[in-house]
C-alpha positions, 0 to 999 in steps of 0.5 A: 500500500505504501508503494502505491501511495508514493507512486500516486503522490509522484503522479500528483506532483508531476501533474501539478508541476509539469507547467513549471518544467523549463527544460533546463534538464532532461524530462527524465532527470526532472522526473527522477528529481520528483521521485527522489524528493517524494521517496525521501519525504516518505522515508522520513515519515516512515522513520518518524512513525517507527521512532514513535512505535507506530510502524510495523516491519513489512513482511516479504512474501516469499513462496515456499520451497523456491530457493531462488526466491529466498535468495533474492529476498535475502539479498534484498534484505541485506542491501536494504540494511547496508543502504540504511547505514549510509547517510542520505546524501551517500545513499541517494548517489549510490542508488541513482548511480549503481542501481538506477544506472544514471550517468554521474553528470545526471546524478549531480544535476538531480541532487543539485551538487557539483559533479566532484561532490557526487563522485566523492559521495559515491566513492565514500558510499561504495567503500562503506557498502563493500566494507558492510558486505565484507563484515556480513561475509565474515560473520557468516563464516563464524 
């Protein structure tokens, strides 16, 4: 339900703000910016609810007996844990560049930061992600 609500909010913002699109960036970058801001706002609301003890952890539906589904769910859980440990600026750059596959120039434009800053945030985030996965692997060996 949360995902549907966030998607609907994105569509509403796009509908309201489309007349404001000036073409200084590509439409794709502009849309990513809206998605990023709406998702960030949603994440903060969820975190506030969680801190207040009102949010419940969502359960991942995994069909029984399918090993690949279990592996995908576990990989997703690990990635979410790792991403939670990054600060918001690092997480945004990492997700946009590594997962969404935007060019770093577009990431910098979208986040309204200098290109070198985006590269630095990515490098820092990537280092933290690698270290987190190495820690997880070491813990599994114990």
